N, C-alpha and C positions, 0 to 999 in steps of 0.2 A: 229120669227128668229134661235132662240134657241133649239124650237122644232122641226124648220124645220130638221137642226142640225142631231140632231139625230136622227131625222126620212131618213136620207141618211142617215147614216153609217150602216156599217158594222154588218148581221144576231149577229158575236161577237162582234163585243161593246155594242151592243140591251141589250146579255145573260151578259152580264160579270159589264154593270151598273146596270141591274136588281138586279140583282143576292147581287155586291158588296153591293146596299140602301139593301134591305132584311137584309142585318149584319150588316149595319151601324145603319139603325134602330131599332136592336132589342141590338146589344149594349145599344144604347139609352134610353133603357130600354122601347120601342113597344115591346107588348107581340110578340113573334115568333107567334104564327098563324095571326095576323092582321097584321105583314111584310108579311107573302107569298100571302094574300088574296092579301092586292094591288099591294104587283109584280105580281103577276099573270094578272090583271087586267091590270098593269102597259108595263107588255115586250106581249099581247094582243093589246096594242092602239100601240107598236111604232111601232108590225108588221104592222098598217097601217090600219087596220081594220078599219071600225067607230065608236064611240059610243056605236052604237042601236046593232050592231053583235056584244061587246065583253058583253052587257048583256047580248047578247042572250046567248054567251057559257060561262059563273057563270050560268045564270042561271039550262044550263044542264050541268055543272058541278054538281051542288045539287043536280039535279035527279038521280044522279050515284049512285045505292045502293050499292056499293063498302065502298062509301061513310059511311052511314049512321051506315051501318053492323056493318065495324069500329070506328065508335062513341059508336055504343052500345057497344061492343066484348070492348074495350078500359074502358069504362065505370064496366064493368061488374067486370073488370081487378084488378082492384085496387081495391076492394072488398079483394081482394085474399089479400092486405101488408100488410092489417091490420088485418087479421084476422094473418097471418104470424108475426104479430108485435109486436098481446097479448102477452104477463108476459108471460102463463102457458106457450104455443106452441112453444112459441121463449126457451123458461128453457127446454125444455124436446127435442130440440139438440141439446142446449148446453150438458145436460150430459151424453145424447150416444153418442157424437162424444167424451168426456172427458170417455167413458166406454173403444170405439174400442181404443183408442188410445195410452190404457194404460198409459205407460212413461214418453210417450213422446203427452197423450193427452189430455194436455192446447197447446201444438205446434198443435195439427189438433183440437183443438177449436178455431184456433185464426182463422182460415184458412174455416172450416165446420160455423160458426155461419154469416155471412160479407157473403158466398157462399148465404144458404139458406133462409136469404131476402131476397139473389138477387133474386130468385129465378122465384120474386112476383111483377114485376118491381116498382115502388112507388115514383113517390117527394121527394126527398132529405132520400131513406132509407136508406142511410147510417147512420144517425140518426140514425137509429133503431137498428141497430146493435154497432154500440157507445162505446154503458153503455154495453154492453153483452163484447164487443173486453173487457171495463173497468178495468168490474169484475171477465175477467181471469188471470189480469193478474194484482187480487188485491196485490198489499207486495210486487211486481216486480220492481227491479229501471232500468229503459228504456228508454227510450226520447218519450219522447207526442213528436216530430215531428218525430219518428218511429212508434207509435201507430196509426196514422196519417191514416200514409204511407198503412198498414196490413190492413186498416178499409177499407179504399178508394180503396185500390188495391182490395183487392178476395170480396172485393164487387159486383165486376164489372166482371168474370169469364166468365160467363155464356152468358155478354150480346153478346158476338159472332153469337149466334145461338141459344137461348133461343122460342122457339113460340110465349111466352107471351109477349116477350119485340116489344113491340108501334115499334122500328128501325128494327129487322128479320120479323111484318106484312107488315110494308111499303115499306122494301131492297128486298121481297118476291110479293108486287106485279108492281113492276118496274120489274126488271129482270125476263126476260124471261125462269128464270133455271125449276127445276122439283124440288120438295120438295128438294128427294134424295139427286139429284147431289147437293143440299145450304147447306147441312147440311153436306156431306163426302166433301164442302169442309171450312168449318166453324168452328165444332164438335175440331180439330188438337188445336185451337189457346186456347181450355180452357185446354188444355194439356201443348201447350210452355208457360201457363200464370199460369199456377199453378207451375207449373217444376220454373219459373224462380224467381217464388213469394219465392215459398220456399228456392229455393237457395239465392238471395239477399239478399229477408226479413226473412226469420224467424231460414235459420242453421246459423250467426253465434248468434244469442240468446240460443240454447239448448239443452243448461246445466242448465242456470239459468231457467226455465221455467218449465225442465223437472223433473217432484212427482210422488208418489206414491194414492195420492189423490186413494180411491175406494167407488163406487158409486151406491147408490141401483138400483132395475130395476123395478121397480111402475113407472117407465115414462112410460114403453113402448106402453100401450095404448093409450098413448094423443101422442104420436110419430106416432104412424101409423094412428092416423086424423089429423094431420096439414101434410103427404106427398099423403094418397087415393086419396085428393080431386084434389092434383096438377095432380099425375099419369091419371087422368080418362085424363083431360083437353087435356097433351100430346099425349096420347094415343086418343084421337076424330081428334086429328090437325092431326095426321099423318097420320092414319087410312078412318076416313072418306068421302074426300071428293072427292071419286069416287065415294059412293053411292049416295052422295050427286047428285051425274055429272047428275046421272040418275031418278032426276026429279026434275031435276031443268036442262036440256038438253042444252038449250040457252040465261046460265047464262055464262060469261067467271072466268075461272080458281079462278081467284081472288075471286070471290063470290063461289064458293065448298069451297077452304078456309077458308073465314071465318065465314062458317054457320059450318061449321065444329068446327070450335073453339065455336059457340057459343048456339054447343052441348051439346059438354065439358064443358062448363063454365054454362050452368044453369042442368046439370048432378050436377057436384062435388059444386055448392054451394045453390043445394037442401039436398046437404048431409053434407053438413057444416049447414045447417041450423035444420036438421035433429039430427047431432050429440050433438050442442048446448044450445039445447032446454032445457033444466035443469041448463044452464051456468047466471046470471042474468047479471053478471062483462062481457056480452058479447052481439051483437046485428048488426047483422047486416044492408047494409046500410046505420048507421046514420053519414059515412060523405060520403053517394050519389051527397048533393048537396052545397058540402064545397067546399073554393074558388080554394085550389089546382086539384080537383077533375077536374075540370072545367075550369084549369086553362088549361089540359094536356092534354084532350078533342079538346076546340077547337085548341091548337097548332097544334093536330091532323090533325086536319077537314083542319087546310090549306095549310099540306102537300098533303090529295088531291088536294081540290081550283087549288093550284099551278099547278101541275100535269097534272090535265084538260085546263087546261086555257097555259098551256106552249106548250103543244099538238098540242091545236085549232088557240095556231100561224103559224107555221108551220115554224117557225124557227129552230129549232134543226134541220131541214135534211141540214138546207143551213149551217145554219152555221160551220158543221161539212167536206161537201165537200170542205171549205173557210180553214177547220182548218189541212184539208187531203193532201192542196196545199202552205202549209206553210215552215216558214223552224222549228218550235216551236212540235215538238214531243209532240204530244197525250199524249202519255204515262207519262206527266209533267200534260198535262192537265188531267186526268183525276189523280194524283195520290193529287197534289196540291188544287180543288177549295175543294175536301172533308177535305184537312187539314186545311187549311182555314177556312172551316164553324167552324169545331169544335172545334179549341182554340177559336172562336169568343164566341160560342153559349154557350159551354158545353156541351151539353144536344149531344143525339146517335141519335134522330128522325130531331134537327138542321144541322147535318151535310149531311144525307139519304136524307133528303125529296125534298134540294132544289136540291145540285147538282147530287146527283141519273142520278136524272131522266134528266142531262145533257151529265153525263158520259156514258147514256146509248148513245140518238142520237151518238155523236162521235162516238164513234164504228160502228157503222154502216155500216160508209163507210167506213172503214176499216179493210178490211178482217182479217189480219193476227190477230188481237186482238179480240180474247173470247169473250165473255162475263162471262163464266170462272175466265181467268186473269184476266179480269175488276175489275171482284166483286172484289175479292181478291185484287186487286191494295187499289181500292176507298173504302173498307172498315177498310182494316191496316190503309191507312194514317186520315181517320177521325178518328177515335179509338181513337188514339196516341194524334188528337191534341186535341179531346176531356179530358185524359188524364192528360196534360199536362196543360187545361185550367182553367188562376189562378176563373174563373169565374163557375167554375162546379160543381148544388151545395152541389152534396153528398159532394167535400171535401171544401168546403164551412165551411158544418153542421160540420165534421166531426173536421176542422183546430178547429171551435168557444169549439166547444165541450170540447177536449183536454190542447187546450188555448196552438195550435201551432201556431209559422213564417206563414206566408204566402209564406216563400220559406223555407224552413229549410227540408219539406216532399220529396221538388223538388232528391235532393241527394240519398234519399232513391229508389224513386222510376224511376228514367232515367234508370239503369239499366233493370228496369223488363218491361217498356218502348221501348231500343231497342230491344233487344232481339227479342217483337214479332215485331217490325216494320220491322230486318235483317230476319225471319221466313216470312212475306209476303211480302218478296221484294224474297227470293228465292221465295217463291209458284208461285207468278206470270211470274219469269223467265221459269222456269219449266213446266208451260200450255202455257206457250206460244212456251220455244221452243219444245214440244212435240206440241203443232198445237189443245191445248185441246181448 
């Protein structure tokens, strides 16, 4: 009887039910990848499809080349995290930032160290930059909660658009925007985050951070060794999709992007292997079978399966039509779903994976909302939910490292978060007003 009730419910209720169950399951410590897979199966069943058809849809989703290319790319990307966190490499970035900043080199390094580690996404990556932030603040009398906020905030300033981030890969596969359009919309968020962090977090302490410490220039060679592989990956991701499409004309745009990134990753990892061949303390792929790597890979696989099953259910177009005729503004739904997912899961792919397919489905029936304006609003609200989440792994690990309370750092973070939220809402309004 209960099943009959849910089968007879509206498409919106069905989708929100599955969406809520995914978030509750994840909050109850069910791995997000598993929750997403079962969410995809559930939404297909609630659409009234038979169990045999649902299993066929699941099998078809597992056969998509995008899924396996995504898994392969993310596995390779995680290796960059360990390479960047390797102490001689991170120290070379620290030394360079102190030299470039002159009298305010210490303050500049508080920005560059977490941001540099953040160039390569990895689980709890803020823990790798926290010791460097602590070292930079050696003998400086500042609150532990402020240290947490600095490390945590600047760690994530590139997550809006940096092409190595899983959330960026997933977002580009869900929204049908050109890559250059996505970057032009998202890159300004990094500047806003940088300026708000400098103004609200660092500006008040510039006096006690200033010094005249000079560093030798012997780290230049290692700095180039650290940065060059990342540059290769980014260039290949931006420049090669067109070339790949010539070799794979019948594949989707997502496959072209993922293949371009894969080529860049292979070239860059070969370069890392060559430059570190005489370093016995560093070895590639030592962590490829680690539990952290497996968790990230499976979560991303779950995102792709959920998206494919949601498409198979055909509930999105029906839900979109229903909402378009209701009294609830679609923009409220576009903002609320990613925010809720972000604050519950505490990770970027946690707000993008479950909610962005729903957002795309909703705007398909409302021509007044473009993909660009919807993307900006959805990503902004998901991001601030993620940054305010008390279960965000980076926040938990940074707070534990500096021994700060669970809520004390929010005093410093809230002005930065609200600035980003304000910018995102203004850009959304502007894009919608201009009809872009």
